C-alpha positions, 0 to 999 in steps of 0.5 A: 839415887838423885843427889837431893835424896842423899842424906850423907855429906861425908864418907870417912874410910879406915885405911889399913885392911879397908882401902889397902895393906900397910905392907911396911911402916909408912907405905900404903899399897891400895887394893886393886882394882876394888879400892879404885872402883869403891872411891870412883863410886863414892865420887859419882855421888854429887857433893859427897866428900871423902876422908879417912880416919886412921890410927898410926903407930907411935913410930910413924909420925902424922907427917909420915902418915900424910906422905903415905896417903899422898904417895898411895897410888889409886890408879895409873893409866897412860902416864897419868897417876891418881893418888889417894890424896887427890881424891880426899878432902884435905880437911878429911884426913884425920890422924890419931896423933893430931886428934890426940885420941885413937879409934875406937874412942868416940872423940876421934869421930867427933873430931873428924866431923868437926874438921869437915864442919858437918854434923856428925849424923851426916857422916858415914864411917866405913871400915873392916873392923867391927869394933871401930864401926860400932864405935862410930855408930855409938858416936853418932855417925852411921857405920858400914862394915866393909868386907875384908879381904877386898874385892868380894863385894865387886865379884858378881859384877863384870869388871870391864877393861880399862887402860889397855895398852901394849904393856897393860891388858887393862884387866883386873887380874893383871893389877892384882898379880902385879901388886903381888909382884911388888911384894916379890921385888921386896923378896928379891931384894932380901935375897940379894942382901942375904947373898951379900951377907953370906959372901964371907961366911963359912961356918954356921956359928958365923952367920949373924943372928939377924941374917939367920932370921932373914934366911928362915923367913926367906925360905918360909915366904918362898914355900908358902907365898911364892909357890903355893899362892902366886905361881899356882894362881898364874898357872891357873889362868893360862889354860883359860886363855888357851881355851879362848885361842891363845897358842899354848907355846906362848906361855911355855917359858913361864911354866919352864921358869916356874919349874926352874924356880921351884928347883932352886927353892927345893935346893934352898930348903934342903941347904937351910935344913943342912945349915940348921943341922950344923954338921961341921963337915957339911955346913960350909957346903950348905951355906955355899949352896944356899947362897948360890941358889938364892942368887940364881933364883933372884936373877931369874925371877927379876927378869921373869916378873918383867916379862910377865908384866909386859908380855904375858899378862897383856896377851892373856888379857887380850884373849879373856873376855870381861866375864872371864876376867871376873871369873879369873879374879875369883879363881886367883883368890881361891888359889892363893891366900885371901889377902897377902897382908900376912906375907907382907908383914913377914917380908917386913920382918925379914927386912928389919932383921937384915937392917938390924944385922947392918946388911946394906940394901943391895938395891941402894945405888950408893952401893952399886951393882954388878948386874945393871940388868937386874936393877933395870928389871926392878924399876920396870917391874914396879913402874907400871901399875 
């Protein structure tokens, strides 16, 4: 569309569940690659300014919200990082605490237009919440309901490779799975904290309530997210790459380690059931089994995620075509949950329970570690988008 026919000056986006997941207070994990493609398309419209209108909870300040936007990574290629704040107009960051009103009150949409010094009828609001979109329209903006979970609006189109390197396939499926690995790192950290908390516990009644809560949530995420969603999605991709010529033995280690993890998880689940049963002649052994198997799983999968990110995913990407990538991304979304938001919320609750139990973060450099390789693995896993 020629720039002269564009009758919109500003596009405001909602943040949570529209551009990404707020997976813990003050942290925004943008959807990849769909948010990047959406924002790129908007920037290609000459003269279009971008902003956000967001409601933050009372416990997250406007300053924390701005820092969250400044730190949210849109894309990262060849050492160059683009953050969300780099794309937005500084006057277009509208936070309820500063506007003194929340969505869906009409006043916040008028406040946003005034901040950008444009007539409200020349603004567009995009969000996944129908009530907020209708409220924007009632206030005088145009509104568009964005599909949530993200990505389906891009699914019919081939997603071409970008940012290819030795350690990055440049494929959309890799960015999606590596985003799940970031959540996995938080699960690993919770596992390490649980191990630490159980070091000196021998009786069920001596397990602090917060630690017991975290143990139950840890078992839940392993069973319902890590196994049913993430591992099965990875395993669904490999046969397609093999069909395109990848030697099948190049992924054998992944299947073996997945099976090893599942063996750990089954033992953890049984140990958790024994702990809940509370048999005084069995519970000490059950706690020890839970602790040792959790420690074994965390050590295995911290290294496992790094090898997948840096070795397996790039090789898969080299064998898959652009059309395969779009197909694989659809398969991944059908294999696992449509979005990982609910599991991120459970992990956040697990972290909070451990905080309330005063269990130190095992990844805290001040605490130290007996396993420098695992710390390095965590850094390398989360360091590449």
